N, C-alpha and C positions, 0 to 999 in steps of 0.2 A: 969957562963961564960957570958960574955957580948955578945949580938947579933950584927951582922954586918949589918949595914943599907946601902942599895945601893942608890946611888944618882939618882933620876929620871931625865931622859933627856927631855928637853922641845922640843915638836914637832915643826918643822919649815917647812913651805911650800916650795915645790921644785920651784926653780927659773928657768923659761924658757926663754932662750935668744932669741933675735930677729933673729939671724942667724939660730937657730934651727927651728923657725917657717917657715922661707923661705925655708929651706931644706925640711921640712915636706910637704909644699905645692908642691914643685917641685917633690918630691917623689910620692905623690898621683896623680899628673898630669901625670907623666910618666907611673905609674901603670895603670891608666885609658886608656892611649893611647895604651899601650901594649895589654891590654885586648881587646880594640876595633879593633886593627890591626889584631888580630887572626881571625876575621871574614871578614877582608877586602880582596878585590881582586884587581889586577892591573887594573887601569883605564886609558884608552887611551885618550889623550887630543889633541886638535887641536888649534893652535894659529891663531887667526883671522887675516886676512891680507887684505889690501886694494887691489882692483882689478878693472879693466875695463872690460866691457862685452858688446859685440855688439849684437844688436837684429835684424840683417839682416835676411831676409828669401828669398827663391827662389820660383818662380811660373812659370807656362808655359804661354808664350805669343803667340798669334795668329797674324801673320803679315797680314795686310789688305792693299792692294795697288790697284791703278787704272790699271788693267791688261786687255789687249785686245789680243785675239788670232787672228792670221792671217792664211789664208788657201791658199794652192797651187791651181792655176788655171789650171795647166796642169800636166801631168805625165812625169817622166823622171829622169835623173841623176841630183842630186842636188849638188850644190857647195855653201857652206856657206862662207860669207865674214866677218861676225861679230862673235866674240867669245862670249860665254855665259857670261853674266854680263857686256858686254861692251856697251858704249854709241854709238848711231848712229845718225847722223845728218839727218834732213829732206831732202829728195831727194837722199840720199846716198843708194847704193845697199846693200841689206841685204843678198840676195841669188840669184842664177840663176838656171834654169832648162834646161837641154840639153837632148832633146828627144833621140838623137842618140849617144851621148858621144863624138861627134866631137870637141866640145868646150873644153872639158877637155884635149883632146890630144893636141889641138893647144896651149892651155895655158901652158901645160907642156913644149912644144917645145920652146915657147917664153922665159920662165923663165930660161931655161937651155941652151939656145943658146948663144954663146959668141958674135954673131953678133947683137943680139937684145939689144939696149940700149935706154934709155929714151931720149926724145927730149929736146931741150933747153927750150921750153915752160914748159915742165913737171918739169924740174929742177927749173925754176923760180917760178913755183907755189908751189913746196915743200919748197923752200927757204923762200918764203913769209909767208907760214904757220908757219915756225919755228920762224921767226922774230916776228910775232904777239904773239906767245906763250911766247917768252922771255920777251916781253914788259909787259905782264900781269901776269908773274909768281910770286908767293909768296912762300918763303921757309916754311911758316907755314902750307901749304897744299901740302905736297910732293906727295900725291896720284895723283895729277893732271899730274905728269910726266908720270906715267904709262898709264893714259887715253890718253895723247897726243901721246905716242908711239904707242898705238893700233890704234889710229886714222890715224897716218902716214902709218902704215902697210897696213891698208885698202885702203888708198889713192893710194899707190904704186900698190896694187893688182888690183885696178880699171884701172890704167894706163896700166898695162900688159894686162889686159882683152881687152882694146881698141886696143892694138897692135895685139892681137890674132884675134879680129874681122876683122881688116884690112887685115890680111893674108888670112882669110876665105871669104872675100867679093866677090871673084871671083866665089865662089860656090853659085849659086843663091838659091839652095834648103836649104842652111844652115840657112837663116834668119827665116824660118818657123819652124825650129827644136830647136831654142834657144830663151829663154826669161829670161830677168833679172828683178828681183822685187826690186823696190825701196821703201823706207819707206815714208809714207805720213806725218809722224810726227817725231820729234826728241824724243829720249827716250832711255831706257835701254832694251836691247834684252836678252831674256832668252829662253831656249829650254826645257820647261816641262809644263805640265798642271796637275791640281789636283782637279778641280771642284770648286775652290774658286774664279775663274775669275768672275767678276761681283758680288761678294758677298756683301750683304747689311749688314753693321755692326749694323744696328738698329734691326736686328733679331738675336742677339746673343743667343746661347743656350749652355747647358753643353755638348751636343753631338759634338759640333764643336771642343772641346778640347780632345776628345777621340782619341788618336793616334792609337788605335787598328783598327779603322775604316778608317784610312787615307790611300789613295792610290795616288801614284805619277807616272805619265806616262811620259817617256822621248820622246821628239819629234824627236831627231836626232838618229833614230834607225839604219839607213843604208844609203847608197849613192843613193838610189832610193826612190822617193816620188810619191804617187798617187794623182790624181786630186781630189780636194775637201777635202783633209785631212789637219788638222792643221799642220803648218810647223814651226812657231815660235810665240813667245809672246812678246809684247812690253809694257813697262810701261812708260807712257809719263807725269807723274806728280811726282815731287820730294817730295811732301807732302804725307806721309803715316801714318798709325796708327798701334798701337799694342794693341790688346785687351787681358786682363789678367783676368782669373777667380781666385777668392780668397775665402778663408774661411771667416766666419763672423768676427772672431777676426782679421784677416789680413786686411780685409776691413775697420774695425773701426780704426785700427792703421794708415792706409794710409790716411783716411779722416781728420786726425788731421793736415795735411800739405797741403798748397796751391800748392806747387810744390813738386815733388818727385825726389830723386836721385837714380840712378840705373845703373847696368852694364848689358851688353848683352853677353850671351854665355861665361861667365867667363873672359871677356876682362878686361884689366887693366884700360881701359878708363871709367871714371865715367861720366854719362850723367845726365842732369837735364832737366825736361820738365813739362809742365802742363798736366792736365788729366781731364777726365770726369768720373762721377760715374753712374753705371747702376745697378738697382735692378730689376731682372726679373725672374719670375717663381720660387721664393725662392732661387735664385742664386745671387751671388755678383760679379760684374765685374767693372773694370776701363778700360778706353780707353786712351792710351798715344798718344799725338799728336807729330809726328816726322817730322822734316824738313831736316834732313841730314842722311848720311850713308845708303841711299837706295841701292846703288850698292853693298855695302859690305854684305848685308844680303838678296839679291834678290833671292838667290837659296834656302832660308830656309822659310818654312811656320811656323814652330814652333820654338820659341826662348826661351832660359832659361833666365828669367829676375830676377836678384838679386836686391832686394830693399835695399838701404843702408841708415842706420840711424846713428845718433850720438851715440858714445859709452856711455854706462851707467856706472857711477862711483859709487862704493859702497864698502861694505865689503863682502868678499867671505867666505862662510861657507859650510861645507859638508851637504848634505840633511839628512844623518844619525843622525846629531846632533839636528835636528828640532823635537820638541815635542809640545804638546798642554796642556793648563791648563784651567780648568773651573773657570771663574771669574763671579762675581755677576753683574747683570744689574740693577742698581738703577736709577729711573727716574731723569733726569737732573734738574727737578724743585725743588729737595731737596738740591741741591748744593747751598752753601752760602759763603759769605766772612767772614773772621775772624776779631777778634778785632784789630783795627788799620790797616787793609788792605782791599782792595777791590777785591783782587784775590780770585776767587771762587774755593776753594779747601777743604772746610769744610762741615761737616753735623751737624745738630742739633740733638743730641741724647737725648731722654727723659729718665730721671733717676728717679726712685722711692726712696725717702728718708726714713729715719728711722721713721719719724713721719707720714708716709703715704701720704705725699704730693709729688708732682713731681717738678722736676727742669730740666733745659736744660743744657746739657754739649756739648761743641763742640769737635768733633773728626776729625782727618785728615788721613784717611786710604790711602793707595797707590791707586791712580787713574791712570790706564794705559793710558786711552784716553777717550774722550767724543765725542758724535755725537749730532745730533739735538734732540735725544730723551732720551738717557741713558748715565750714567757714568759707566765705566767698572772697577770694584773695586776688589782688592785682597781680597779674603774671609778670609785670615789669619789675616787681620788687623781689622776685624769687627766681633763682636760676633753674633752668631746665635740668632734669635728672638730679635735683636736690633730694637727698635722703633725709627723711625726718624720723625721729625716734618718738615712740609713744610714751606716755607717762607711765611709770612704774611697771614697764614690761619690756621685753626684748623685740616687740613687733616694730617693724619699720614701714615707711611709706615713701615711694618714689614719686615725685611730682610729675614725672613724665606719664604716669598712669592716671593722673587726676582727670576727672570729667570737667566739662566746661558749662558755664551758665551764661546766657545772654542777659546782661544787666543794662537796664535803661538808664540813660543819662544825657547830658548836654556837654558842649565844649565851652567852658568859661574862658574868656579872653581878657578878663580884668587886668591881669598882671602882664599882659603883652604876648603870652603864648597860649596855645590851645590846650587847656587842662581838662581832662575828662572828669566830670562831677556826676555823682549818682543822683537820681531823682526817684521819688515815690509818687506816682500819679494818683490823686484822690478822685478827680473828676475828669473824664475824657470827653472833651467837647469836639465839635466839628473842626474848628480852626485853632482853638486854644485849649490848653489843659490847665487844671489847677493842681499844684504839687504840694506835698508836705514841706513846710518851711523848716522843720526840725530834723531833717534826714542827715544822718552821719555822712561826712565827706560830700555834703551837698552844697547848694548855692543859697545865697541870701538875697534879700531885697536890694535892688540897685546894682547887683552884679551885671556885668555885660557878657552876653553869650552870643555864639554864632547863630544868626538867624536861620541859615541853611546848613545843617550839619554835614551835608554831602560836599560842601565847598571847602572843607578844612580837614586836616588830619591831626591826630593827637600829637601834642608837643611841637606843633608848627609855630614858628615865630611869626607873630602878627604885626608887631610894631615895636 
């Protein structure tokens, strides 16, 4: 029987198509991502935004004025003609003292009697005062209207007082029981004392700003005054000063400006003034020179002074996103220019060749910033024990001996992985900070950063 011979098949290699390769790569990539995602956790991100931030601060101011106490020369019933904080003209009556009370009764009768009217001369005098005020009035300073009204009220009161004196002139004993006190100077009248009258601003101390030690005594306690007791206070100089005690940081910030802008007691009115600086007994003061608004704050010894500065523009980030990275400090003398460029961003690295000789290779690691002494270099871009050659000398530097510097930054996740980005904090707030938008190797508006820097590691794949 003849044997049957099987035909041998020739082996042929399997042909792999291009599409299969692409599919395999995608499959492996997806498999890796799935495996990595098993250990992932949700990462909260924050989108960086542009923001303005004011650096205003408030401090306590001590008002220092030219204040003079006036004392009563007799005892009796006192009648005040000037309200607290009003201006009084030189020679005008401030108060009167009636030892028996007769003047008060007569003045009441005159003011409430229908038969008592002002004379023609009185009306002419009042009309003249009104015409003078109208001629010099400026709408830009409406507060003068209230001052003029108070002045006219006092003028009318003096006229009624003269009428009361005429009615009592037949009583010869009355003259000896009534005395009117007129002001020797023009100024603003107030009715309190606190021990700062005659205060020397050249003797500033921290105790002057301790409000717990401050006492204020009102002078208008009752209708009766005793001889020799202070009865009112007058301020006869429109120029006054505000002394402010500051911290060392606030003091340094103020000194950067020749003039300062500020508000008083949360007023919407912003003021501008020149100032003097005083450093005394380890404390820091400024003295603001004021030429207006004396009457408005005459009743206050302590003022809340809010210093106003220009708004700072930058990028707003949460403080929880800020982290620190150790970077290498390499002497700036090892920095050099590259081939075809004068920009100094390279280092000369000494390389040992196969034949035992050395050569120089230029490297350009990430340099976050430089100062007068060091370059601050990303350690991930330069090998440990790298030997660098100095320019135009045989001196070398081993990076293993380099010092480290803690650089502030955030983890930017815009590209899908956690990349450390340097930041320069301009304003450090309680919850948020404002950073410089022009920092080298920094972040930009609308970048996405890790909200909590402790929840991510550098170069970690996020998505």
